[in-house]
C-alpha positions as CSV (number, residue, x, y, z in Angstrom):
1,X,-104.6,-61.7,8.6
2,X,-104.2,-58.7,6.0
3,X,-106.2,-55.6,4.8
4,X,-107.2,-57.7,1.8
5,X,-108.8,-60.5,3.9
6,X,-110.9,-57.9,5.7
7,X,-112.1,-56.3,2.4
8,X,-112.8,-59.8,1.2
9,X,-115.1,-60.7,4.0
10,X,-116.8,-57.5,3.8
11,X,-117.6,-58.1,0.0
12,X,-118.8,-61.5,0.8
13,X,-121.1,-60.2,3.6
14,X,-122.5,-57.7,1.3
15,X,-123.0,-59.9,-1.7
16,X,-124.2,-63.0,0.2
17,X,-122.4,-65.3,-2.2
18,X,-118.9,-66.6,-2.9
19,X,-119.4,-66.6,-6.5
20,X,-120.8,-62.8,-6.5
21,X,-117.8,-61.8,-4.4
22,X,-115.4,-63.6,-6.6
23,X,-116.7,-61.8,-9.8
24,X,-116.3,-58.5,-8.1
25,X,-112.7,-59.2,-6.7
26,X,-111.5,-61.0,-9.9
27,X,-110.8,-64.2,-7.9
28,X,-112.1,-67.8,-8.2
29,X,-115.0,-68.9,-5.8
30,X,-112.6,-71.5,-4.5
31,X,-109.9,-68.8,-3.5
32,X,-112.7,-66.7,-1.7
33,X,-114.0,-69.8,0.2
34,X,-110.3,-70.7,1.0
35,X,-109.9,-67.2,2.6
36,X,-113.1,-67.2,4.5
37,X,-112.0,-70.7,6.1
38,X,-108.5,-69.4,6.9
39,X,-110.1,-66.3,8.5
40,X,-112.4,-68.4,10.6
41,X,-109.5,-70.8,11.4
42,X,-107.4,-67.9,12.8
43,X,-110.3,-66.6,14.9
44,X,-111.4,-70.1,15.9
45,X,-115.0,-68.9,15.2
46,X,-117.6,-69.7,12.4
47,X,-118.4,-66.4,10.9
48,X,-120.7,-67.5,8.0
49,X,-123.5,-70.2,7.9
50,X,-123.3,-71.9,4.5
51,X,-126.2,-73.5,2.4
52,X,-127.2,-74.4,-1.0
53,X,-129.2,-71.3,-1.2
54,X,-127.4,-68.5,0.3
55,X,-124.8,-67.5,2.8
56,X,-125.7,-66.0,6.3
57,X,-123.6,-64.3,8.8
58,X,-123.6,-65.8,12.3
59,X,-123.6,-63.5,15.4
60,X,-119.8,-63.5,15.6
61,X,-119.7,-62.9,11.8
62,X,-122.0,-59.7,12.2
63,X,-119.6,-58.3,15.0
64,X,-116.4,-59.2,12.7
65,X,-118.1,-57.3,9.9
66,X,-118.6,-54.3,12.1
67,X,-114.8,-54.5,13.0
68,X,-113.9,-55.0,9.3
69,X,-115.7,-51.9,8.2
70,X,-114.4,-49.8,11.1
71,X,-110.9,-50.8,10.4
72,X,-111.0,-50.3,6.6
73,X,-112.5,-47.1,6.9
74,X,-109.8,-45.8,9.3
75,X,-107.2,-47.2,7.0
76,X,-108.8,-45.1,4.1
77,X,-109.0,-42.0,6.2
78,X,-105.4,-42.5,7.4
79,X,-103.9,-43.1,3.7
80,X,-106.0,-40.2,2.3
81,X,-104.9,-37.8,4.9
82,X,-101.1,-38.7,4.2
83,X,-101.5,-38.3,0.5
84,X,-103.7,-35.1,0.6
85,X,-100.6,-33.1,1.7
86,X,-97.3,-34.7,1.1
87,X,-95.4,-31.5,1.6
88,X,-96.6,-30.8,4.8
89,X,-93.6,-29.7,7.1
90,X,-95.1,-31.1,10.4
91,X,-94.1,-33.9,13.0
92,X,-91.1,-35.3,14.6
93,X,-87.4,-35.4,13.2
94,X,-84.9,-37.5,15.1
95,X,-81.5,-35.9,14.4
96,X,-78.0,-37.5,15.8
97,X,-74.8,-35.6,15.9
98,X,-71.7,-35.5,18.0
99,X,-71.5,-33.1,20.9
100,X,-69.2,-30.3,19.4
101,X,-71.4,-30.3,16.0
102,X,-74.4,-29.9,18.3
103,X,-73.2,-27.1,20.7
104,X,-70.9,-25.4,18.2
105,X,-72.9,-25.5,14.8
106,X,-76.4,-26.5,15.3
107,X,-77.5,-25.1,18.6
108,X,-77.0,-21.4,17.7
109,X,-79.5,-21.5,14.7
110,X,-81.8,-24.4,15.4
111,X,-84.2,-22.9,18.0
112,X,-84.8,-19.5,16.1
113,X,-85.2,-21.7,12.8
114,X,-88.0,-23.7,14.5
115,X,-90.0,-20.7,14.9
116,X,-90.7,-20.6,11.2
117,X,-92.0,-24.2,11.3
118,X,-94.4,-24.4,14.3
119,X,-95.6,-28.0,13.3
120,X,-92.0,-29.4,13.5
121,X,-90.5,-31.1,16.6
122,X,-86.8,-31.8,16.7
123,X,-85.5,-34.6,18.9
124,X,-81.6,-34.5,19.4
125,X,-79.2,-37.4,20.1
126,X,-76.1,-35.9,21.3
127,X,-73.2,-38.3,21.5
128,X,-69.8,-39.0,19.8
129,X,-70.7,-42.6,19.2
130,X,-71.8,-44.0,15.9
131,X,-75.7,-44.2,15.9
132,X,-77.3,-47.3,14.1
133,X,-79.4,-45.2,12.0
134,X,-82.0,-47.9,11.1
135,X,-82.0,-49.7,14.3
136,X,-82.4,-46.5,16.3
137,X,-85.2,-44.9,14.1
138,X,-82.9,-42.0,13.5
139,X,-83.9,-39.9,10.6
140,X,-80.8,-37.9,9.9
141,X,-77.2,-38.5,11.5
142,X,-74.3,-36.1,11.3
143,X,-71.2,-38.3,11.1
144,X,-67.4,-37.3,10.9
145,X,-64.8,-39.3,9.0
146,X,-64.5,-42.0,6.4
147,X,-67.9,-43.8,6.0
148,X,-68.1,-47.5,6.1
149,X,-70.2,-49.3,3.3
150,X,-73.2,-49.4,5.4
151,X,-75.8,-49.1,2.5
152,X,-77.1,-45.7,4.0
153,X,-77.8,-42.6,1.9
154,X,-75.0,-40.0,2.4
155,X,-74.9,-36.4,1.8
156,X,-71.5,-34.7,2.0
157,X,-71.8,-31.5,4.2
158,X,-68.3,-30.2,4.4
159,X,-64.6,-31.3,4.9
160,X,-61.5,-30.0,6.5
161,X,-58.4,-31.1,8.1
162,X,-57.8,-32.0,11.6
163,X,-55.4,-29.6,13.3
164,X,-53.7,-29.1,16.6
165,X,-55.0,-26.3,18.7
166,X,-54.2,-24.6,22.2
167,X,-55.2,-21.5,24.0
168,X,-52.8,-18.5,24.0
169,X,-52.3,-18.8,27.7
170,X,-51.3,-22.3,27.5
171,X,-48.6,-21.4,24.8
172,X,-47.4,-18.5,26.9
173,X,-46.8,-20.7,29.8
174,X,-45.5,-23.9,28.2
175,X,-44.0,-22.7,24.9
176,X,-44.9,-23.3,21.3
177,X,-44.0,-26.8,19.6
178,X,-42.0,-26.4,16.5
179,X,-42.4,-29.8,15.1
180,X,-44.9,-32.8,15.6
181,X,-42.1,-34.6,17.6
182,X,-42.3,-31.6,20.2
183,X,-45.8,-32.7,21.2
184,X,-44.3,-35.5,23.1
185,X,-43.2,-33.0,25.8
186,X,-46.6,-31.3,26.0
187,X,-50.0,-31.9,27.8
188,X,-52.2,-33.3,25.0
189,X,-55.9,-33.6,25.5
190,X,-57.0,-37.0,24.6
191,X,-60.1,-38.3,23.2
192,X,-61.6,-41.9,23.4
193,X,-61.4,-44.0,20.1
194,X,-62.7,-47.4,20.0
195,X,-62.8,-47.6,23.7
196,X,-59.1,-46.5,24.2
197,X,-57.4,-43.1,24.7
198,X,-56.2,-41.8,21.3
199,X,-52.5,-41.3,21.9
200,X,-51.1,-41.8,18.4
201,X,-51.7,-38.6,16.3
202,X,-50.2,-38.2,12.7
203,X,-49.3,-35.2,10.8
204,X,-48.4,-34.2,7.4
205,X,-46.5,-31.3,6.2
206,X,-48.5,-28.5,4.0
207,X,-51.9,-28.9,3.0
208,X,-52.4,-32.3,1.5
209,X,-52.3,-35.5,2.9
210,X,-49.8,-37.9,1.1
211,X,-47.8,-40.8,2.2
212,X,-47.7,-42.1,5.7
213,X,-47.4,-38.8,7.5
214,X,-45.4,-38.2,10.8
215,X,-46.7,-40.3,13.6
216,X,-46.4,-38.8,17.2
217,X,-47.0,-40.8,20.4
218,X,-48.5,-38.0,22.6
219,X,-49.3,-38.1,26.4
220,X,-51.7,-36.3,28.7
221,X,-53.5,-36.6,32.0
222,X,-57.0,-35.8,30.7
223,X,-59.0,-37.9,28.3
224,X,-62.8,-37.5,27.2
225,X,-64.9,-36.8,24.2
226,X,-64.2,-34.3,21.5
227,X,-66.4,-31.7,23.3
228,X,-64.4,-31.9,26.4
229,X,-61.1,-31.8,24.6
230,X,-62.2,-28.4,23.2
231,X,-63.4,-27.1,26.6
232,X,-60.0,-28.0,28.1
233,X,-58.1,-26.5,25.4
234,X,-60.0,-23.3,25.8
235,X,-59.3,-23.4,29.7
236,X,-55.6,-23.6,28.8
237,X,-55.2,-27.4,29.9
238,X,-53.3,-28.4,27.1
239,X,-53.1,-28.9,23.1
240,X,-56.2,-30.7,21.4
241,X,-56.2,-32.3,17.9
242,X,-59.5,-31.3,16.4
243,X,-61.6,-31.1,13.3
244,X,-61.2,-27.6,11.6
245,X,-65.0,-27.3,11.7
246,X,-65.3,-27.8,15.7
247,X,-62.9,-25.0,16.4
248,X,-63.2,-22.5,13.6
249,X,-65.3,-20.1,15.7
250,X,-62.6,-20.2,18.4
251,X,-59.7,-19.6,16.0
252,X,-61.6,-16.7,14.3
253,X,-62.2,-15.2,17.6
254,X,-58.8,-15.7,19.0
255,X,-59.7,-18.0,21.9
256,X,-57.7,-20.8,20.3
257,X,-54.5,-20.6,17.9
258,X,-53.3,-23.3,15.7
259,X,-50.2,-25.1,16.8
260,X,-47.7,-26.3,14.0
261,X,-49.5,-24.2,11.4
262,X,-47.3,-25.9,8.7
263,X,-48.5,-29.2,9.3
264,X,-52.0,-30.7,9.6
265,X,-53.6,-34.1,10.5
266,X,-55.9,-36.3,8.5
267,X,-59.0,-35.0,6.4
268,X,-62.3,-35.0,8.2
269,X,-65.3,-35.2,5.9
270,X,-68.7,-34.7,7.4
271,X,-71.7,-36.3,6.0
272,X,-75.5,-36.4,6.7
273,X,-76.9,-39.9,6.6
274,X,-80.4,-41.0,5.9
275,X,-81.7,-44.6,6.1
276,X,-83.2,-44.2,2.6
277,X,-83.6,-42.1,-0.5
278,X,-87.1,-43.1,-0.9
279,X,-90.1,-41.6,0.6
280,X,-88.1,-39.1,2.6
281,X,-91.0,-37.0,4.4
282,X,-91.1,-33.3,3.8
283,X,-90.1,-32.5,7.6
284,X,-86.8,-34.6,7.1
285,X,-86.0,-32.9,3.7
286,X,-86.5,-29.4,5.1
287,X,-83.9,-30.1,8.2
288,X,-81.6,-32.0,5.7
289,X,-81.9,-28.8,3.3
290,X,-81.2,-26.3,6.4
291,X,-78.1,-28.6,7.4
292,X,-76.8,-28.4,3.8
293,X,-77.1,-24.6,3.7
294,X,-75.6,-24.1,7.3
295,X,-72.6,-26.4,6.6
296,X,-72.0,-24.7,3.2
297,X,-71.4,-21.5,4.9
298,X,-69.1,-23.2,7.2
299,X,-67.3,-24.4,4.3
300,X,-66.8,-21.1,2.9
301,X,-65.5,-19.9,6.2
302,X,-62.9,-22.9,6.6
303,X,-61.7,-22.2,3.0
304,X,-61.3,-18.6,3.7
305,X,-59.4,-19.3,7.0
306,X,-57.0,-21.5,5.3
307,X,-56.3,-19.2,2.3
308,X,-52.7,-17.8,2.2
309,X,-52.7,-14.7,4.1
């Protein structure tokens, strides 16, 4: 049963005639009669007593009329409220992001920023796994790497290389690798990729990614997600392969240093994914705009850090 069916029943009840209701609704009397029969069959109740002179609602029809009028009134109120202030920034936004992105990039500014938007509520889904944006009702998903052809709307946030990093304490203790092949003799901090520990790292000489690069089979006793790899690197446990955006603050502060500065890993683009570009609520747009602004600043810092010194 649809909203149009409810409105048709109301019109029939008010006009007292299939023909009069049909004229007002620009339908045929036969179409109106068929709709009433379908409603009655759905409810298993007779709603209208028919005679050659007039129509009369049964007691069940009277109760159903009250229900129809209440439902259509609620519908009208709800749609009017939504249309009255399409730019209102209130309600809940579901945001999914990897752990390092959340802790390093989002957490420092999210809470203070929300003070300026008291009607906005933000629910964070923190995980390195790829979220199904449509199935999980996520409004925005921050995703690293090359995107599959999923039909989602993608907004590029930033892009930078994957690099090898370690703490100064680890390098003093174990020495500094001079070539990618030297990593085979070091404690490398692994992360899970497709359910397996990613032991196959690849490096390119210089700033660009051309050709196949140099593959290196690395080993290590510790394996976790990207956030753990960074924490272990800060603790001096080994060498991590991380996206530059995840460790830029650590490099700027000297907590980590780049290993093999003449080499780089693959390019890691970062995108914000939305399920659709149509009818994006203002609350989602304002969060997306803030993400774009914050990541643009991060891109400028990455470019400055990579500039020849």
